[in-house]
C-alpha positions as a Markdown table, in Angstrom:
| # | Residue | x | y | z |
|---|---|---|---|---|
| 1 | Unk | 2.4 | -142.1 | 87.1 |
| 2 | Unk | 2.1 | -143.3 | 90.7 |
| 3 | Unk | -0.8 | -141.9 | 92.7 |
| 4 | Unk | 1.5 | -140.6 | 95.4 |
| 5 | Unk | 3.3 | -138.4 | 92.9 |
| 6 | Unk | 0.0 | -137.0 | 91.6 |
| 7 | Unk | -1.2 | -136.3 | 95.1 |
| 8 | Unk | 2.0 | -134.6 | 96.1 |
| 9 | Unk | 2.0 | -132.5 | 93.0 |
| 10 | Unk | -1.6 | -131.5 | 93.6 |
| 11 | Unk | -0.6 | -130.6 | 97.2 |
| 12 | Unk | 2.3 | -128.5 | 96.0 |
| 13 | Unk | 0.2 | -126.7 | 93.5 |
| 14 | Unk | -2.6 | -125.9 | 96.0 |
| 15 | Unk | 0.0 | -124.7 | 98.6 |
| 16 | Unk | 1.7 | -122.5 | 96.0 |
| 17 | Unk | -1.6 | -120.9 | 94.9 |
| 18 | Unk | -2.6 | -120.4 | 98.6 |
| 19 | Unk | 0.7 | -118.6 | 99.2 |
| 20 | Unk | 0.1 | -116.4 | 96.2 |
| 21 | Unk | -3.4 | -115.5 | 97.3 |
| 22 | Unk | -2.0 | -114.6 | 100.8 |
| 23 | Unk | 0.7 | -112.4 | 99.3 |
| 24 | Unk | -1.9 | -110.6 | 97.1 |
């Protein structure tokens, strides 16, 4: 897998978890 794909996926995962933490 390309590195940019991994970095973007990691960014999306971190952003999603941050949103969940804010909601809770």
